[in-house]
Structure formats: C-alpha cells, structure tokens
LOZATOR-363596 format. One record per residue: residue number from 1; residue in one letter; y, x, z of N, C-alpha, C in turn. Coordinates in nm, 4 decimals, padded with zeros to 6 digits. Layout:
N
ATOM   resi   resn    n.north     n.east       n.up   ca.north    ca.east      ca.up    c.north     c.east       c.up
ATOM    NUM      a          Y          X          Z          Y          X          Z          Y          X          Z
...
This chain:
85
ATOM   resi   resn    n.north     n.east       n.up   ca.north    ca.east      ca.up    c.north     c.east       c.up
ATOM      1      m    01.9212   -01.9462   -09.0530    01.9048   -01.9383   -08.9066    01.8285   -01.8032   -08.9305
ATOM      2      g    01.7381   -01.8095   -09.0189    01.6714   -01.6500   -09.0208    01.5564   -01.6010   -08.9329
ATOM      3      v    01.5116   -01.5021   -08.9137    01.4065   -01.4535   -08.8138    01.4885   -01.4453   -08.7002
ATOM      4      r    01.4122   -01.4990   -08.5765    01.4766   -01.4995   -08.4583    01.3742   -01.4442   -08.3540
ATOM      5      v    01.4033   -01.3314   -08.2793    01.2925   -01.3186   -08.1559    01.3474   -01.3239   -08.0439
ATOM      6      f    01.2834   -01.3930   -07.9450    01.3163   -01.4203   -07.8073    01.2486   -01.3272   -07.7129
ATOM      7      v    01.3404   -01.2372   -07.6385    01.3014   -01.1549   -07.5315    01.3765   -01.2125   -07.3970
ATOM      8      a    01.3539   -01.1217   -07.3195    01.3621   -01.1287   -07.1888    01.4418   -00.9809   -07.1384
ATOM      9      s    01.5575   -00.9699   -07.1175    01.6411   -00.8443   -07.1076    01.6157   -00.8373   -06.9423
ATOM     10      s    01.6032   -00.9153   -06.8612    01.5930   -00.8804   -06.7437    01.4344   -00.8857   -06.6872
ATOM     11      s    01.3809   -00.8765   -06.7911    01.1919   -00.8951   -06.7241    01.1720   -00.7687   -06.6483
ATOM     12      g    01.0999   -00.8085   -06.5897    01.0138   -00.7101   -06.4726    00.9182   -00.6245   -06.4834
ATOM     13      s    00.8278   -00.7044   -06.5875    00.7235   -00.6539   -06.6727    00.7277   -00.5456   -06.7236
ATOM     14      v    00.6853   -00.4174   -06.7194    00.6772   -00.2955   -06.8102    00.5897   -00.3339   -06.9536
ATOM     15      a    00.4986   -00.4154   -06.9481    00.4485   -00.4845   -07.0571    00.5070   -00.5578   -07.1426
ATOM     16      i    00.5845   -00.6686   -07.0952    00.6422   -00.7664   -07.1419    00.7602   -00.6378   -07.2406
ATOM     17      k    00.8608   -00.5457   -07.1620    00.9481   -00.4632   -07.2234    00.8853   -00.4078   -07.3311
ATOM     18      k    00.7787   -00.3403   -07.3202    00.7198   -00.2410   -07.4177    00.6937   -00.3598   -07.5597
ATOM     19      k    00.6134   -00.4664   -07.5307    00.5964   -00.5788   -07.6675    00.7431   -00.5838   -07.7283
ATOM     20      q    00.8396   -00.6192   -07.6406    00.9904   -00.6513   -07.7064    01.0462   -00.5521   -07.7830
ATOM     21      q    01.0046   -00.4072   -07.7558    01.0536   -00.3150   -07.7896    00.9943   -00.2618   -07.9068
ATOM     22      d    00.8338   -00.3018   -07.8973    00.7392   -00.2661   -08.0438    00.7800   -00.3780   -08.1270
ATOM     23      v    00.8140   -00.4944   -08.1316    00.8552   -00.5811   -08.2207    00.9626   -00.5507   -08.2937
ATOM     24      v    01.0902   -00.5331   -08.2250    01.2416   -00.4846   -08.2469    01.2359   -00.3900   -08.3198
ATOM     25      r    01.1376   -00.2817   -08.2994    01.1008   -00.1252   -08.4017    01.0293   -00.1790   -08.5449
ATOM     26      f    00.9353   -00.2767   -08.5113    00.8545   -00.3113   -08.6309    00.9693   -00.3871   -08.7444
ATOM     27      l    01.0334   -00.4520   -08.6932    01.1171   -00.5429   -08.7810    01.2307   -00.4498   -08.8463
ATOM     28      e    01.2839   -00.3429   -08.7526    01.4127   -00.2403   -08.8127    01.3432   -00.1595   -08.9228
ATOM     29      a    01.2226   -00.1182   -08.8597    01.1556    00.0095   -08.9459    01.1386   -00.0942   -09.0846
ATOM     30      n    01.1202   -00.2121   -09.0856    01.0589   -00.2660   -09.1940    01.1857   -00.3221   -09.2807
ATOM     31      k    01.2973   -00.2796   -09.2268    01.4427   -00.3802   -09.2738    01.4228   -00.5088   -09.2871
ATOM     32      i    01.3659   -00.5643   -09.2005    01.3907   -00.7305   -09.1869    01.5056   -00.7542   -09.0931
ATOM     33      e    01.5917   -00.8400   -09.1204    01.7048   -00.8658   -09.0878    01.6570   -00.9880   -08.9857
ATOM     34      f    01.6933   -00.9784   -08.8352    01.6621   -01.0414   -08.7502    01.7807   -01.0603   -08.6352
ATOM     35      e    01.7760   -01.1768   -08.5571    01.8484   -01.1842   -08.4483    01.7774   -01.1694   -08.3279
ATOM     36      e    01.8443   -01.1201   -08.2217    01.7478   -01.1072   -08.0798    01.8328   -01.2082   -08.0123
ATOM     37      v    01.7238   -01.2678   -07.9258    01.7942   -01.4017   -07.8297    01.7740   -01.3458   -07.6970
ATOM     38      d    01.8341   -01.3778   -07.5859    01.8013   -01.3214   -07.4793    01.7842   -01.4409   -07.4057
ATOM     39      i    01.6731   -01.4733   -07.3786    01.6393   -01.6132   -07.3020    01.6643   -01.6064   -07.1289
ATOM     40      t    01.7451   -01.4836   -07.0971    01.7418   -01.4788   -06.9591    01.9030   -01.5123   -06.9270
ATOM     41      m    01.9535   -01.5270   -07.0665    02.1321   -01.5237   -07.0760    02.1403   -01.6659   -07.0843
ATOM     42      s    02.0427   -01.7819   -07.1874    02.0726   -01.8941   -07.1999    01.9646   -01.9768   -07.1870
ATOM     43      e    01.9923   -02.0611   -07.0667    01.9031   -02.1934   -07.0624    01.8779   -02.2818   -07.1729
ATOM     44      e    01.9219   -02.2893   -07.2213    01.9407   -02.3903   -07.3724    01.8351   -02.2974   -07.4527
ATOM     45      q    01.8475   -02.1707   -07.4880    01.8025   -02.1028   -07.5754    01.6338   -02.0755   -07.5148
ATOM     46      r    01.6390   -02.0976   -07.3550    01.5128   -02.0292   -07.3308    01.3958   -02.1846   -07.3338
ATOM     47      q    01.4859   -02.3074   -07.3342    01.4176   -02.4281   -07.3022    01.3878   -02.4326   -07.4781
ATOM     48      w    01.4603   -02.4223   -07.5705    01.4498   -02.4666   -07.6977    01.3333   -02.3964   -07.7590
ATOM     49      m    01.3438   -02.2531   -07.7231    01.1646   -02.1868   -07.7117    01.0475   -02.2300   -07.7009
ATOM     50      y    01.0817   -02.2804   -07.5499    00.9510   -02.3390   -07.5162    00.8890   -02.4710   -07.5447
ATOM     51      r    01.0136   -02.5394   -07.6107    00.9654   -02.6809   -07.6565    00.9128   -02.6622   -07.8075
ATOM     52      s    00.9445   -02.5414   -07.8486    00.9571   -02.5296   -08.0043    00.8052   -02.4306   -08.0304
ATOM     53      i    00.7401   -02.4002   -07.9513    00.5951   -02.3556   -07.9413    00.5122   -02.4629   -07.9522
ATOM     54      p    00.4119   -02.4526   -08.0340    00.3590   -02.5870   -08.0823    00.2369   -02.5692   -07.9677
ATOM     55      p    00.2262   -02.6900   -07.9463    00.1167   -02.7030   -07.7884   -00.0347   -02.6120   -07.7935
ATOM     56      e   -00.0945   -02.6200   -07.9014   -00.2095   -02.5564   -07.9543   -00.1881   -02.3619   -07.9276
ATOM     57      k   -00.0561   -02.3608   -07.9230   -00.0148   -02.2047   -07.8973    00.0642   -02.1561   -07.7860
ATOM     58      r    00.0394   -02.3016   -07.6837    00.0767   -02.2138   -07.5443   -00.0199   -02.1740   -07.4536
ATOM     59      p    00.0301   -02.1106   -07.3694   -00.0791   -02.0740   -07.2922   -00.1248   -02.2143   -07.1547
ATOM     60      a   -00.2211   -02.1638   -07.1525   -00.2929   -02.2660   -07.0794   -00.2219   -02.3079   -06.9197
ATOM     61      q   -00.1783   -02.2168   -06.8652   -00.0940   -02.2205   -06.7497    00.0308   -02.1382   -06.7905
ATOM     62      g    00.1541   -02.1984   -06.6962    00.2470   -02.1307   -06.6762    00.3481   -02.1500   -06.8553
ATOM     63      n    00.4459   -02.0685   -06.8753    00.5411   -02.1031   -06.9817    00.5196   -01.9871   -07.0757
ATOM     64      p    00.4894   -01.9892   -07.1896    00.5100   -01.8979   -07.3121    00.5753   -01.7732   -07.2885
ATOM     65      l    00.5614   -01.6477   -07.2596    00.6546   -01.5152   -07.2403    00.6823   -01.4873   -07.3463
ATOM     66      p    00.7938   -01.3856   -07.3296    00.8803   -01.3425   -07.4240    00.7841   -01.1831   -07.4926
ATOM     67      p    00.7931   -01.1504   -07.6144    00.8456   -01.1826   -07.7353    00.7921   -01.3029   -07.7976
ATOM     68      q    00.8643   -01.3646   -07.8283    00.8328   -01.4934   -07.9376    00.9211   -01.4672   -08.0456
ATOM     69      i    00.8335   -01.4902   -08.1893    00.9059   -01.5013   -08.2970    00.8937   -01.6372   -08.3981
ATOM     70      f    01.0491   -01.6396   -08.4361    01.0617   -01.7798   -08.5037    01.1027   -01.7333   -08.6364
ATOM     71      n    01.0697   -01.8272   -08.7476    01.1738   -01.7635   -08.8619    01.2231   -01.9189   -08.9185
ATOM     72      g    01.3494   -01.9287   -08.8399    01.3935   -02.0780   -08.8825    01.3868   -02.1406   -08.7355
ATOM     73      d    01.2972   -02.2562   -08.7742    01.2753   -02.3178   -08.6860    01.0856   -02.2969   -08.7031
ATOM     74      r    01.0405   -02.2509   -08.7766    00.8789   -02.2338   -08.7744    00.8472   -02.1393   -08.6630
ATOM     75      y    00.7855   -02.1703   -08.6024    00.6960   -02.0798   -08.5043    00.6265   -01.9708   -08.5825
ATOM     76      c    00.6507   -01.8444   -08.5528    00.5493   -01.7379   -08.6417    00.4537   -01.6637   -08.5025
ATOM     77      g    00.4499   -01.6935   -08.3812    00.3936   -01.6499   -08.2608    00.4409   -01.5190   -08.2348
ATOM     78      i    00.3567   -01.4244   -08.1621    00.3944   -01.3040   -08.0999    00.3407   -01.1991   -08.1942
ATOM     79      l    00.4051   -01.1152   -08.2263    00.3667   -00.9773   -08.3316    00.2746   -00.8801   -08.2767
ATOM     80      v    00.1736   -00.8870   -08.2658    00.0456   -00.7833   -08.2333    00.0948   -00.6495   -08.3142
ATOM     81      l    00.0998   -00.5207   -08.2666    00.1337   -00.4014   -08.3123   -00.0002   -00.3397   -08.2652
ATOM     82      l   -00.0362   -00.2739   -08.3507   -00.1495   -00.1752   -08.2982   -00.1587   -00.0465   -08.3531
ATOM     83      a   -00.1345    00.0424   -08.2311   -00.0970    00.1897   -08.2512   -00.2020    00.3128   -08.2853
ATOM     84      n   -00.1850    00.3984   -08.3271   -00.3228    00.4775   -08.3286   -00.2959    00.5938   -08.1943
ATOM     85      h   -00.4061    00.5850   -08.1184   -00.3978    00.6568   -08.0214   -00.4650    00.7796   -08.0523
C-alpha cells in the first residue's frame, strides 16, 4: 500500500491547498513514493481516513482536514514544513 496522502482537490481554503502542495512537494523532492488520494472524489476513502485517525489525534470539534498522511494503515499525521522567510 505504501505512503498515501489524503487531499481535497476542491477545498475552498487557501491554507489547506497550500499545506497539500507543501506535502506533495516535500515527498517529491525527497523521492518518496506516494499515492495522492482525493477525498472529494471518494466517499469511501474519506470515511476510511476519518475512521483511521486515532481518537487522540482528531480535532476537538469537526472532522480532520486534509492533508493527512498514512504509511499503509499506520497514521503518520500532518506533515508540518517550516519555510525560511
């Protein structure tokens, strides 16, 4: 199964889009193979993502937002990248 990055292609949030792009660029730059999973195109994948995030890692309110990263079935979280400004 490998590394999977759950994204939302039709997100209206600029911040979410930027985080998604940052994650994809980081993985590509480090030559890490991954599959991009668009949760807006598959209700089944969206539900799988929600169910597979451990309860202690879920937000206090609402659903977890993309990007979310998994290695196989293991939840890896959200990759946070720090940029030099």
